[in-house]
Each structure stands twice: as C-alpha cells, then as structure tokens.
C-alpha positions as a Markdown table, in Angstrom:
| # | Residue | x | y | z |
|---|---|---|---|---|
| 1 | Met | 79.3 | 36.0 | 26.1 |
| 2 | Ile | 78.6 | 39.0 | 24.2 |
| 3 | Leu | 78.3 | 42.2 | 26.0 |
| 4 | Asp | 74.9 | 43.9 | 25.4 |
| 5 | Pro | 75.7 | 47.6 | 24.5 |
| 6 | Ala | 72.2 | 49.1 | 25.1 |
| 7 | Pro | 73.1 | 50.0 | 28.8 |
| 8 | Ile | 76.2 | 51.7 | 27.6 |
| 9 | Trp | 74.7 | 53.6 | 24.7 |
| 10 | Tyr | 71.2 | 54.3 | 26.0 |
| 11 | Gly | 72.4 | 54.7 | 29.7 |
| 12 | His | 73.0 | 57.8 | 31.4 |
| 13 | Arg | 76.9 | 58.7 | 31.7 |
| 14 | His | 77.7 | 55.0 | 31.7 |
| 15 | Pro | 81.5 | 54.9 | 32.8 |
| 16 | Leu | 82.4 | 52.5 | 29.9 |
| 17 | Ala | 81.2 | 54.9 | 27.4 |
| 18 | Leu | 83.5 | 57.5 | 28.8 |
| 19 | Leu | 86.4 | 55.4 | 28.5 |
| 20 | Leu | 85.6 | 54.6 | 24.9 |
| 21 | Leu | 85.2 | 58.3 | 24.0 |
| 22 | Pro | 88.6 | 58.6 | 22.5 |
| 23 | Leu | 88.1 | 55.8 | 20.1 |
| 24 | Ser | 84.6 | 57.4 | 19.2 |
| 25 | Trp | 86.5 | 60.5 | 18.4 |
| 26 | Leu | 88.8 | 58.6 | 15.9 |
| 27 | Tyr | 85.6 | 56.9 | 14.5 |
| 28 | Cys | 84.1 | 60.2 | 13.9 |
| 29 | Ala | 87.2 | 61.8 | 12.2 |
| 30 | Val | 87.4 | 58.9 | 9.7 |
| 31 | Val | 84.0 | 59.3 | 9.0 |
| 32 | Arg | 84.3 | 63.1 | 8.1 |
| 33 | Leu | 87.2 | 62.6 | 6.2 |
| 34 | Arg | 85.6 | 59.9 | 3.9 |
| 35 | Gln | 82.7 | 62.4 | 3.6 |
| 36 | Ile | 84.7 | 65.1 | 2.5 |
| 37 | Ala | 86.9 | 62.7 | 0.2 |
| 38 | Tyr | 83.5 | 61.9 | -1.9 |
| 39 | Arg | 82.5 | 65.5 | -1.8 |
| 40 | Arg | 85.7 | 66.9 | -3.3 |
| 41 | Gly | 86.0 | 63.8 | -5.8 |
| 42 | Trp | 89.1 | 62.4 | -4.2 |
| 43 | Leu | 86.8 | 59.0 | -4.0 |
| 44 | Thr | 84.7 | 58.4 | -6.8 |
| 45 | Cys | 80.8 | 58.7 | -6.4 |
| 46 | His | 78.6 | 57.0 | -9.1 |
| 47 | Arg | 75.5 | 58.5 | -10.5 |
| 48 | Leu | 73.0 | 56.0 | -12.0 |
| 49 | Pro | 70.6 | 57.2 | -14.8 |
| 50 | Val | 67.6 | 56.6 | -12.5 |
| 51 | Pro | 66.3 | 58.5 | -9.5 |
| 52 | Val | 67.9 | 56.9 | -6.2 |
| 53 | Ile | 66.1 | 57.1 | -3.0 |
| 54 | Val | 68.2 | 56.1 | 0.1 |
| 55 | Val | 66.1 | 55.1 | 3.3 |
| 56 | Gly | 68.7 | 54.8 | 6.5 |
| 57 | Asn | 69.3 | 55.5 | 9.9 |
| 58 | Leu | 72.2 | 57.2 | 11.8 |
| 59 | Thr | 72.3 | 54.4 | 14.9 |
| 60 | Val | 73.1 | 50.8 | 14.9 |
| 61 | Gly | 70.2 | 48.6 | 15.5 |
| 62 | Gly | 66.6 | 48.4 | 13.9 |
| 63 | Thr | 64.6 | 51.4 | 13.3 |
| 64 | Gly | 62.2 | 49.8 | 11.1 |
| 65 | Lys | 63.6 | 50.7 | 7.8 |
| 66 | Thr | 62.5 | 47.3 | 6.1 |
| 67 | Pro | 58.6 | 48.0 | 6.6 |
| 68 | Leu | 59.2 | 51.8 | 5.5 |
| 69 | Val | 60.9 | 50.4 | 2.3 |
| 70 | Leu | 58.2 | 48.1 | 1.5 |
| 71 | Arg | 55.6 | 50.7 | 1.9 |
| 72 | Leu | 57.3 | 53.4 | -0.3 |
| 73 | Ala | 57.8 | 50.5 | -2.9 |
| 74 | Ala | 54.1 | 50.0 | -3.0 |
| 75 | Leu | 53.4 | 53.7 | -3.4 |
| 76 | Leu | 55.9 | 54.0 | -6.2 |
| 77 | Arg | 54.1 | 51.0 | -7.9 |
| 78 | Glu | 50.8 | 52.7 | -7.5 |
| 79 | Arg | 52.1 | 55.6 | -9.5 |
| 80 | Gly | 53.7 | 54.0 | -12.3 |
| 81 | Trp | 57.2 | 53.5 | -11.3 |
| 82 | Thr | 59.0 | 50.1 | -11.7 |
| 83 | Pro | 61.1 | 50.2 | -8.3 |
| 84 | Gly | 64.1 | 48.1 | -7.7 |
| 85 | Ile | 65.2 | 47.5 | -4.0 |
| 86 | Leu | 68.8 | 47.4 | -3.1 |
| 87 | Thr | 70.0 | 45.6 | 0.2 |
| 88 | Arg | 73.1 | 44.8 | 1.5 |
| 89 | Gly | 72.3 | 41.1 | 2.2 |
| 90 | Tyr | 74.0 | 41.3 | 5.5 |
| 91 | Gly | 74.6 | 37.7 | 7.0 |
| 92 | Gly | 74.3 | 36.0 | 3.4 |
| 93 | Gly | 77.3 | 33.6 | 2.5 |
| 94 | Ala | 76.9 | 33.7 | -1.3 |
| 95 | Ala | 80.2 | 33.5 | -2.9 |
| 96 | Gln | 79.5 | 36.2 | -5.7 |
| 97 | Trp | 77.7 | 39.3 | -5.3 |
| 98 | Pro | 75.5 | 41.1 | -6.3 |
| 99 | Gln | 72.7 | 38.7 | -6.2 |
| 100 | Arg | 69.2 | 39.0 | -7.5 |
| 101 | Val | 66.9 | 37.7 | -4.9 |
| 102 | Gln | 63.8 | 35.2 | -5.8 |
| 103 | Ile | 61.0 | 34.3 | -3.3 |
| 104 | Asp | 62.5 | 30.9 | -3.0 |
| 105 | Ser | 66.2 | 32.0 | -2.4 |
| 106 | Asp | 68.1 | 30.5 | 0.6 |
| 107 | Pro | 68.2 | 33.2 | 3.5 |
| 108 | Ala | 71.9 | 31.3 | 4.2 |
| 109 | Leu | 73.0 | 32.6 | 0.7 |
| 110 | Ile | 71.5 | 36.0 | 0.5 |
| 111 | Gly | 70.3 | 37.0 | 4.0 |
| 112 | Asp | 66.9 | 37.4 | 5.9 |
| 113 | Glu | 66.0 | 41.1 | 5.0 |
| 114 | Pro | 66.5 | 40.5 | 1.2 |
| 115 | Leu | 64.1 | 37.5 | 1.1 |
| 116 | Leu | 61.7 | 39.1 | 3.2 |
| 117 | Leu | 61.6 | 42.3 | 0.7 |
| 118 | Ala | 61.4 | 39.8 | -2.4 |
| 119 | Arg | 58.5 | 38.0 | -0.9 |
| 120 | Arg | 56.3 | 40.9 | 0.2 |
| 121 | Ser | 57.3 | 43.8 | -2.3 |
| 122 | Gly | 56.9 | 42.2 | -5.6 |
| 123 | Cys | 59.6 | 44.2 | -6.9 |
| 124 | Met | 63.1 | 43.2 | -8.1 |
| 125 | Val | 65.4 | 43.0 | -5.0 |
| 126 | Val | 69.2 | 42.7 | -5.5 |
| 127 | Ala | 71.3 | 42.0 | -2.5 |
| 128 | Gly | 75.2 | 42.9 | -2.5 |
| 129 | Pro | 77.5 | 45.0 | -0.4 |
| 130 | Asp | 78.1 | 47.2 | -3.3 |
| 131 | Arg | 75.0 | 49.0 | -3.9 |
| 132 | Val | 76.2 | 50.7 | -7.4 |
| 133 | Ala | 76.8 | 47.2 | -8.6 |
| 134 | Ala | 73.7 | 46.1 | -7.4 |
| 135 | Gly | 71.7 | 49.4 | -8.7 |
| 136 | Arg | 73.1 | 48.4 | -12.1 |
| 137 | Leu | 72.1 | 45.0 | -12.0 |
| 138 | Ala | 68.4 | 46.1 | -11.3 |
| 139 | Leu | 68.6 | 48.7 | -14.0 |
| 140 | Gly | 69.2 | 45.7 | -16.6 |
| 141 | Val | 66.0 | 44.3 | -15.8 |
| 142 | Gly | 64.1 | 47.3 | -16.3 |
| 143 | Cys | 63.9 | 49.1 | -12.9 |
| 144 | Asp | 63.1 | 52.9 | -13.4 |
| 145 | Ile | 63.7 | 54.0 | -9.9 |
| 146 | Leu | 65.8 | 52.6 | -7.0 |
| 147 | Leu | 65.1 | 52.3 | -3.2 |
| 148 | Thr | 68.2 | 51.3 | -0.8 |
| 149 | Asp | 67.2 | 49.7 | 2.3 |
| 150 | Asp | 69.9 | 51.1 | 4.3 |
| 151 | Gly | 72.9 | 52.7 | 2.7 |
| 152 | Leu | 72.8 | 56.4 | 4.1 |
| 153 | Gln | 76.6 | 55.7 | 4.6 |
| 154 | His | 77.3 | 54.2 | 1.4 |
| 155 | Trp | 78.7 | 57.2 | -0.4 |
| 156 | Arg | 79.8 | 55.5 | -3.6 |
| 157 | Leu | 76.2 | 55.4 | -4.8 |
| 158 | Ala | 75.0 | 59.1 | -5.3 |
| 159 | Arg | 71.4 | 59.7 | -4.4 |
| 160 | Asp | 68.5 | 62.2 | -5.3 |
| 161 | Leu | 66.7 | 61.7 | -2.1 |
| 162 | Glu | 67.5 | 60.6 | 1.4 |
| 163 | Ile | 65.1 | 59.7 | 4.2 |
| 164 | Leu | 66.3 | 59.3 | 7.7 |
| 165 | Leu | 64.4 | 57.0 | 9.9 |
| 166 | Val | 65.1 | 57.7 | 13.5 |
| 167 | Asp | 64.0 | 55.9 | 16.6 |
| 168 | Gly | 61.5 | 58.0 | 18.3 |
| 169 | Glu | 61.8 | 56.4 | 21.6 |
| 170 | Arg | 65.4 | 55.9 | 22.0 |
| 171 | Gly | 66.7 | 59.0 | 19.9 |
| 172 | Phe | 70.4 | 58.9 | 19.2 |
| 173 | Gly | 71.2 | 57.4 | 22.8 |
| 174 | Asn | 74.2 | 59.1 | 24.6 |
| 175 | Gly | 74.6 | 61.2 | 21.4 |
| 176 | His | 78.3 | 59.5 | 20.9 |
| 177 | Cys | 79.5 | 57.6 | 17.8 |
| 178 | Leu | 80.9 | 54.0 | 17.8 |
| 179 | Pro | 82.0 | 52.4 | 19.9 |
| 180 | Ala | 80.9 | 54.8 | 22.9 |
| 181 | Gly | 77.6 | 55.5 | 21.6 |
| 182 | Pro | 75.4 | 54.0 | 18.8 |
| 183 | Leu | 75.9 | 56.4 | 16.1 |
| 184 | Arg | 77.3 | 55.4 | 12.6 |
| 185 | Glu | 78.1 | 59.3 | 12.0 |
| 186 | Pro | 77.5 | 62.4 | 14.1 |
| 187 | Ala | 74.1 | 63.4 | 14.7 |
| 188 | Ser | 74.7 | 66.8 | 12.7 |
| 189 | Arg | 73.9 | 64.7 | 9.8 |
| 190 | Leu | 70.4 | 64.8 | 10.8 |
| 191 | Thr | 70.4 | 68.4 | 9.3 |
| 192 | Arg | 71.6 | 67.3 | 5.8 |
| 193 | Val | 69.0 | 64.8 | 4.7 |
| 194 | Asp | 65.8 | 65.4 | 2.9 |
| 195 | Leu | 63.4 | 63.9 | 5.0 |
| 196 | Val | 63.2 | 62.8 | 8.6 |
| 197 | Leu | 60.8 | 60.4 | 9.8 |
| 198 | Tyr | 60.5 | 59.0 | 13.4 |
| 199 | His | 59.3 | 55.6 | 14.4 |
| 200 | Gly | 57.4 | 55.5 | 17.5 |
| 201 | Gly | 57.6 | 58.4 | 20.2 |
| 202 | Ser | 55.6 | 61.6 | 20.4 |
| 203 | Gly | 55.4 | 65.1 | 19.2 |
| 204 | His | 57.4 | 64.7 | 16.3 |
| 205 | Glu | 56.6 | 66.5 | 12.4 |
| 206 | His | 56.6 | 63.2 | 10.6 |
| 207 | Ala | 55.8 | 59.9 | 12.3 |
| 208 | Met | 55.8 | 56.3 | 11.2 |
| 209 | Arg | 53.9 | 53.2 | 13.3 |
| 210 | Leu | 53.7 | 49.7 | 12.6 |
| 211 | Val | 50.5 | 47.8 | 12.3 |
| 212 | Pro | 50.4 | 44.1 | 12.9 |
| 213 | Gly | 48.4 | 41.9 | 10.8 |
| 214 | Ala | 46.9 | 38.3 | 11.5 |
| 215 | Ala | 49.7 | 35.9 | 12.7 |
| 216 | Val | 50.7 | 33.3 | 9.9 |
| 217 | Asn | 51.6 | 30.0 | 10.6 |
| 218 | Leu | 54.9 | 28.6 | 9.4 |
| 219 | Ala | 54.2 | 25.1 | 8.9 |
| 220 | His | 50.8 | 25.9 | 6.8 |
| 221 | Pro | 51.2 | 29.7 | 5.5 |
| 222 | Asp | 47.7 | 29.8 | 4.4 |
| 223 | Leu | 46.5 | 29.4 | 8.2 |
| 224 | Thr | 46.1 | 32.7 | 9.7 |
| 225 | Arg | 45.2 | 33.4 | 13.1 |
| 226 | Pro | 44.0 | 37.1 | 14.8 |
| 227 | Leu | 46.5 | 38.4 | 17.2 |
| 228 | Ala | 43.9 | 39.0 | 19.8 |
| 229 | Asp | 43.2 | 35.3 | 19.8 |
| 230 | Phe | 46.4 | 34.7 | 21.8 |
| 231 | Arg | 45.2 | 36.5 | 24.6 |
| 232 | Gly | 45.0 | 34.5 | 27.7 |
| 233 | Glu | 47.6 | 32.0 | 27.1 |
| 234 | Arg | 51.3 | 32.2 | 27.7 |
| 235 | Val | 53.2 | 32.9 | 24.4 |
| 236 | Gln | 56.8 | 32.5 | 23.4 |
| 237 | Ala | 57.9 | 35.7 | 21.8 |
| 238 | Val | 61.0 | 35.5 | 19.5 |
| 239 | Ala | 63.0 | 38.1 | 17.9 |
| 240 | Gly | 66.3 | 38.2 | 16.3 |
| 241 | Ile | 66.3 | 42.0 | 15.1 |
| 242 | Gly | 68.1 | 45.1 | 15.9 |
| 243 | Asn | 65.6 | 46.2 | 18.7 |
| 244 | Pro | 63.8 | 43.1 | 20.0 |
| 245 | Gly | 62.2 | 45.2 | 22.7 |
| 246 | Arg | 59.9 | 46.9 | 20.2 |
| 247 | Phe | 58.4 | 43.7 | 19.0 |
| 248 | Phe | 57.9 | 42.6 | 22.8 |
| 249 | Ala | 56.4 | 45.7 | 23.2 |
| 250 | Leu | 53.9 | 45.4 | 20.4 |
| 251 | Leu | 52.6 | 42.0 | 21.6 |
| 252 | Arg | 52.0 | 43.3 | 25.2 |
| 253 | Glu | 50.2 | 46.4 | 23.9 |
| 254 | Ala | 48.0 | 44.0 | 22.1 |
| 255 | Gly | 47.2 | 42.4 | 25.5 |
| 256 | Leu | 49.2 | 39.4 | 25.2 |
| 257 | Asp | 51.2 | 37.7 | 28.0 |
| 258 | Ile | 54.6 | 36.8 | 26.5 |
| 259 | Glu | 58.0 | 35.2 | 27.6 |
| 260 | Pro | 60.5 | 37.1 | 25.6 |
| 261 | His | 63.4 | 35.5 | 23.7 |
| 262 | Pro | 65.7 | 38.2 | 22.2 |
| 263 | Tyr | 68.6 | 37.2 | 19.9 |
| 264 | Pro | 71.1 | 39.4 | 18.1 |
| 265 | Asp | 70.2 | 40.8 | 14.8 |
| 266 | His | 70.0 | 38.4 | 12.1 |
| 267 | His | 70.7 | 35.5 | 14.2 |
| 268 | Arg | 70.9 | 32.2 | 12.3 |
| 269 | Phe | 68.1 | 30.1 | 13.7 |
| 270 | Ser | 68.6 | 26.2 | 14.0 |
| 271 | Ala | 66.3 | 23.4 | 14.7 |
| 272 | Ser | 68.0 | 23.4 | 18.1 |
| 273 | Asp | 66.9 | 26.9 | 19.0 |
| 274 | Leu | 63.3 | 26.0 | 18.3 |
| 275 | Ala | 63.8 | 22.9 | 20.4 |
| 276 | Arg | 64.7 | 25.0 | 23.4 |
| 277 | Trp | 61.4 | 26.8 | 23.4 |
| 278 | Ser | 58.4 | 25.5 | 25.5 |
| 279 | Asp | 55.1 | 23.9 | 24.1 |
| 280 | Ala | 53.3 | 27.4 | 24.3 |
| 281 | Pro | 52.7 | 29.0 | 21.1 |
| 282 | Val | 55.6 | 30.8 | 19.5 |
| 283 | Leu | 55.2 | 34.2 | 17.8 |
| 284 | Met | 58.2 | 35.5 | 16.0 |
| 285 | Thr | 58.8 | 38.5 | 13.5 |
| 286 | Glu | 58.4 | 37.9 | 9.7 |
| 287 | Lys | 62.4 | 38.5 | 9.3 |
| 288 | Asp | 63.0 | 35.8 | 11.5 |
| 289 | Ala | 60.6 | 33.6 | 10.1 |
| 290 | Val | 62.3 | 33.3 | 7.0 |
| 291 | Lys | 65.0 | 31.5 | 8.6 |
| 292 | Cys | 62.8 | 29.1 | 10.5 |
| 293 | Ala | 60.5 | 28.3 | 7.9 |
| 294 | Ser | 62.1 | 25.0 | 6.9 |
| 295 | Phe | 61.9 | 23.5 | 10.5 |
| 296 | Gly | 58.5 | 25.5 | 11.9 |
| 297 | Gly | 56.0 | 23.4 | 12.9 |
| 298 | Asp | 52.3 | 23.8 | 14.0 |
| 299 | Arg | 52.8 | 26.0 | 16.8 |
| 300 | His | 55.1 | 28.6 | 15.1 |
| 301 | Trp | 53.6 | 31.8 | 14.0 |
| 302 | Phe | 55.1 | 34.9 | 12.6 |
| 303 | Leu | 53.7 | 38.6 | 12.5 |
| 304 | Pro | 53.6 | 40.7 | 9.7 |
| 305 | Val | 53.5 | 44.4 | 10.1 |
| 306 | Glu | 52.6 | 47.1 | 7.9 |
| 307 | Ala | 54.1 | 50.8 | 7.9 |
| 308 | Val | 51.6 | 53.6 | 8.1 |
| 309 | Leu | 52.8 | 57.0 | 7.4 |
| 310 | Asp | 51.5 | 60.4 | 8.6 |
| 311 | Asp | 49.8 | 62.5 | 5.7 |
| 312 | Arg | 52.4 | 65.6 | 6.0 |
| 313 | Phe | 55.2 | 63.0 | 5.5 |
| 314 | Leu | 53.5 | 61.5 | 2.3 |
| 315 | Glu | 52.8 | 65.2 | 1.1 |
| 316 | Arg | 56.4 | 66.2 | 1.2 |
| 317 | Phe | 57.6 | 62.7 | -0.2 |
| 318 | Phe | 55.2 | 63.2 | -3.2 |
| 319 | Ser | 56.4 | 66.7 | -3.5 |
| 320 | Gln | 60.1 | 65.7 | -3.7 |
| 321 | Leu | 59.3 | 62.8 | -5.8 |
| 322 | Ser | 57.6 | 65.0 | -8.6 |
| 323 | Gly | 60.9 | 66.7 | -9.0 |
| 324 | Leu | 62.9 | 63.4 | -9.8 |
| 325 | Thr | 63.1 | 62.7 | -13.3 |
| 326 | His | 61.3 | 59.6 | -14.7 |
| 327 | Asp | 63.3 | 58.4 | -17.7 |
C-alpha cells in the first residue's frame, strides 16, 4: 500500500511532516549547493544557440504544465517561430534517449505526456532525461526556439525565460521541501523566475484556467459528445495525473454525477483496470487516454482541455519574448 502524501504535505502541522523535517533540511541543502555549483561554473551549464523557455513548478504533482506548454507552442507558431518541445519522458521504457516522438509512438516506450504533446501540438517533440541532448536533437530538425515541459530544476540546460506555474488552490502546501513537504526547491525560488502564473484560485496577478472541450470516444475518435450530455447519469471518472482531484472537480462543476477513480501519476493502465470499472460511461483525462486507447471501448471517453491565459500575462510574455533573439 502506497501512502498518500497529500494529508502530510497539505495538512496542518501533520506529525509525520515534523518528523521528516531533518531530511527536508538536508534535501534543501543539497539543492542549494547544486545551484551554487552551476552558478559558479563548478558544474557545466550548456547554452544552446536558440532561445529556451522553461515551464516548470516548485511542487511535486500536476499543476497543468502540459496544457500551458501546448498553448504557448501554439502562440509561438502563430508568430512565425518553429518551436521544439522538450520533455523528460517519465515512465517511458526506451533503451536509448533522447527520442523523437511521433503521433503513433508507443507510450510504454516514450511516456504518456510526450505522446500527448506530439498529438496535440503539431511541433517536434523530443523526450529524454538529458534536456541538453534533447535540445540538440530538436535543433537538428530546424527548431528555432525550445519549450521545456518541466525542467525548472534541470540546471544543465541554460534558459532565457523561466515560467513558474503554481497551483493557485493548494499553493506550496506546508512550505517544506521533500520529503516533509511537496517542494522540489525552497519557495524563495519564486522571486527568481521571469514570470509566475497561477492555475486556479483567486486574487492572483496572472491566472490560467482550463476549459474542457467535447468528450472524445476512445474506440471511435471521430465521435464526440458535449460534456453536458453526461448530466443525469452516473459517470466513472478516471484520472492518473498529479492532482486527480482537479479533474474530478472540473467534472462536478460541469454538473456531472461522478464516481471518482484516482490513480498515481503516470499509472500504466491495463485492460484489467478497465474491466474493474462499472458499465457506466467512463470519462478520463487525455493523458490517460493515450495509454488506454488500444483496449478502450465504446463507453470510454476522454476530455481534452485548453489553457486560457489572462491578457496581462500574455502581454508580459510577448514583451519578454520580443527580447529573445530569433536566429
């Protein structure tokens, strides 16, 4: 049984969090030493000959980085850039990295997020834990700007613009670094990025929200169904993402009566998982759908979402983008 860390990280003074604090202090010390090593040149930071935009977060778990990267890639393409998208390929079992991602790539080899990015963006997507090597591969096929889906803590790749995406509802939890809290690095990092964007919540200067489209059938992708059509019937809601509760809340806000089925982030679905769900319609995230498509049936649907960004954020983004060279 895997312990759910959410009550520890987002609860009020959980006793286990207090017990783990010494490990958090050690973790923070290692993170700071690593940052210092890159800043002083003790570890090599590689700069590529095109602008690099990093989209990342400070907390473990999903904040909506992938929809944001998709939206930014579309904006860049509209303005004449040829963006390449770099992603880690978490959960992929490929023997060699980096990997160019095709729309028919096997998610078991390259991971679920890279496949989703390739299918939705129309851009070159390269997956691999070494962002520098992945970036060089993208440059070799003509990309003139690079977007990284995650990678804020991947210091080997120099960046020209950092965008920090924050969960506007959960924030930074108890404010502690791993393992006592959800932070990958101290919250003070917030002051050293170029742009901060909040997903959800209220009262934030720059905000992002996700707008659902029509549900798409897994067995027949040309078949769509408005989300409102699911009202009045019990729906199985499936989410194997960093914050499944956000997906379930979106469905409830749309007026759906759901039975939630949360799974760990990047869960490898199998036909046996689907067999355990009831005969009611199933709605899942698009990221989960890329792993379920080969054995999905007529009652299985996924819900694509689009990131909507406020005008003030876009104004600042375009302003900073104009200062980047376009070689």
